C-alpha positions, 0 to 999 in steps of 0.5 A, a space after each residue: 254850443 261850439 265844438 271847437 275853434 280854429 285860427 290860421 297861422 303861417 308856421 304851426 311849430 313857431 305858433 305852438 311855442 307861443 300857445 303852449 305857455 300862454 294857454 298853460 297859464 289858463 290851465 289848458 294843454 296841447 292835446 293833439 298835434 299833426 305837425 307841421 300842419 296843426 296842433 290842438 289845445 283843451 283840457 281833455 279833448 281838442 277845443 282850440 286848433 292852431 293850423 295852416 289855412 286850408 287854402 294853403 295861402 298865407 293867413 290873415 287875421 279876421 277883422 273883428 274876430 277874436 277868440 275868448 278863453 275862460 279864465 278861472 281867476 284874475 291871477 290866471 288872466 294876468 299870467 295869460 297876458 304876461 305869458 303872451 307878451 313874454 313869448 312875442 305876442 303884443 298887448 291888446 288890452 291890459 288885464 282889468 275890469 271892463 265895465 262896458 262888458 258888464 259889471 262882473 267882467 275881468 279880462 285881458 286881450 293879446 295878439 298872437 305872432 300872426 295877429 290873431 286877437 285872443 282874450 282871457 276872461 273871467 266873469 259871472 255865469 249867465 245864470 247868476 246874471 239872470 238871477 240878479 236881473 230877476 231880483 227886484 231892487 230895494 229902493 231907499 223909500 219904500 212905498 206904503 203898501 196898500 192894505 186890502 179892505 177887510 172882509 166884513 164879518 157877519 154880525 153875531 146874532 143874539 140867541 133869543 130866550 125862549 119864553 115859557 
């Protein structure tokens, strides 16, 4: 659905020193740069931009806004969190399950150097969750199945013997 996401920062070079190791922990890399204005990350094309605000004023993180990155393992979530803290970010939520977000969710939250909230998340695919919802749960007590009444079979006729 989304082509890319951008976050505003006050110093792109400083921010890139934070984002390079943090996103590397999730398997992403810097794929484009227009220093000192912007850098972009992704796997093979720009999906996440770090840039100076377009209005050329100081950036302000949005209240309630955060960017969630796909993690491929719990280990990657941990590495993302560790890299963020080691590079000046702050903790927004330790790595771990979040039952309120669903039974298969595992993630971590951090804030970048400018206060943007970031997330690394590992969870089941939407199609897997939907498949599980369709499956009928087996109850401990199985209700007896109603048998359909048997169809009446036509009575067999006895063959009449011909009298001679």
